[in-house]
Structure formats: structure tokens, C-alpha cells
N, C-alpha and C positions, 0 to 999 in steps of 0.2 A: 503493500501501500503507501509504504516513504517512495517508493520509485516512482509511484506516477503524482505523487505530488510533488517531488523534486522535476520529474519534468514536466509539469502544467508549469512550475515557478520558473523555471527555464524560458520554455515559449512567452510565457508573457514580461521577461525582462526582456530579452529578442524582439516583443511587439513592441514594449515600450522604446528599446534603441531605437528600432528603424522609424518608429517617430517622433521622434525626436533630434534624430539625426534630419527628417526631410522637412520640422518647419527652421530648426537652424538655417537650413535651406534652402525656404523659402522665403526668410528672412535675409537671406542674405541676396538672396536675387531681387528683393523688393530693394534694397538699399543701390545695390548695386545697378539698376533701372532704373533708378531715380537720376533727373539732370542734377545741377548743384550749378551755381555760378564762377566763372573763375572770379576767387580772390581779388581784391581792388578796395587799395586804403584809401578812404570818403573820412575825413573827422567828424562831415554829420550825421553818422552812422553808431559811432559810439560818446562816450561820456568821457567827459577827459577829468580823469582822477589829480594828474600831478599833470603841470603843462612842460608844454619841449620849452628844452632851452632857451631864451632870447637871443639870438646871435645876430650883427649888424648885417644885413641884406647885403648882398653883395662879394662881403667876405673869404677868404679861401674855407671856413671854419662855418659860414652860414650854413643852416638847416635845411635851403631851399637849395642847394647843393653837394646836397649829402645822399646817398644813398639811406635808406630808412627800415630797419628790420626790427621787425614785429614779432617778437616771440610771445605765444599762446602758453598763459602762466592761468594755471586755475592752484590757490592759494592752499589749497590743500595738498598741493602733488610738493613734495622737498625734490623729486626727480628736477622738474622744472625751474625749477628758482635757481638749482644748482648747476643747470644749465644758464638761465640766464648770467652767472653770478662769472661763473667760466666764460662762455662770452663776449660779456663785459673786457676778465682781463688777458682774453687770445686777442681783442681789436683793439686794446687801448693806447697800444704800442703804435697804430698805422700812425702815417704821416697825415692819413686825411679818416678818420677810422667812421666808419657808420653813423649813422643817429640811428641809436640803440631805442628800442621802444616795450613795453610788456603791457598785452593786451589782458588784461582779466576775465578768464570764462570760466561758465558752469555756476557762475555767482549767482543764485536768486532775487538777493538784495545789493544794495552799494556798501561795499567793502567801507568799514568803519575806518581802519588804520589799515597803514602798507608798509610791511617790515621788509622790502625784497635785498636790499644788504647792497644795494647798487645807485650808483646816480645813472639815468635815463633822461641821453639828451632826448630824444625822443620822448619823451615823457609815460605815465602811466592810461592807460583809458581802460573806460568798464564795457562789458559787450552785452548791454540788459536788455537789447532786441537778441542774443540769440544768433546773430549774423555769423561769428564761426560755425557754428554748427548747422543748425539750419539753413541755411542761406549758400554758407563755400562745401556745408557736405564735410566739416572737419571733425577730431574723431580724435586725435594726438596730443594729449601736452606735450610745451617745450619745441611743436614743429617753431621753426624761425621764416620767417617771410620775408623777402629782400623784395622792393616796394622802388620804384625810381620817381626820378621829383613827381611826376606826373601823378601815383599817387597804381600805373600798373605794373604786376607783379613782372618778377623776370626770374625767382624762383623759391621754393620750401622744400627745407629739408628737416631730417629729423633730427631730435634730441641729442646729443653730442656729437655733430656733426660742423662744420665751418660752410657756414653757404654756398662762400664764394670759391671754395679751396678743390674740387672738384672731391669731395666724398672724402675728402682728413679729420680723422676722428680731432677728438678733440684731448 
């Protein structure tokens, strides 16, 4: 009798596993079938938490003359915050470093305080309307976006990779 019960339990577990994998496959397919917008930096779509540094227009250090690198940061994720700090250290010695910014994502309410541990020339922004997740279709914290002076996406790279260095690890 116990052999029959064991076989039924195995059959039930097998059916459950098949249904689970089918459901995951359908969810993955639906996500991949959805069309997302190409990321574009538009400050009107985000809430400024800390302003970008004010630099004299026309000077070589002007924010308008530099690329903007935006890191998607979840304030509960120490990994993406470490990536932001490492990226800041890695680019600080450049003759013309990018304007680094943080985009606070997946925060239901406006953050009261920020302790990111790095000065950000590009400012800190809150994604109140979930642009990063819902419009751009992004899901990976610490992802770094390179934007041109006009807000056009140049590239995006995962945490731990320097965006303009052909995949070099930090």
C-alpha cells in the first residue's frame, strides 16, 4: 500500500513541477513580448533629491559638456551602493570624469535621507513614477546608464562593469 501512495505522491510532484515550469515560461514570455521604451534621460520624469553640481556653462567641467552616468540604486541594496561608490572612485581621476548620478528606484515614498557615501555631480533622483521598471523594463539594481549631453542612451552595463571600458571589471 505504501508503494502506491509513494507513486501517487511522485506523480503529483511531477505534475506540480511541470505546471510550475509552464507558469514561469508563460510569465517570461509575456515579459519578453512586451515592448519597452529605450531609456532616455529627461529630468522632468524624475524627482530631484539632491541637485546636480552647478558649474559655469562653457567651462570644460560643465555638466552640459560631460556624459551623464546614471546608476539605478535601491536604497535597500548594499551591492548597488558599493558599485556606485566604486564607479565614483574609478572615474574620479580622469581628466574629464562623467557626471555621475544616482536614480533611486523601487522606493514607494520619497526617501527622507540619503547616505550614499559619494558626491554626485549629476545629482540624486527619485523614480517616483517607476519609469525605470515599467517604461524602460529594467530589473537589475546597480545597472549603469551612459547618456549623451542630449539625454540619448549611449550604453547600459551591469553593476561591476565600467560602462565605457569594453567590459572591464572593477
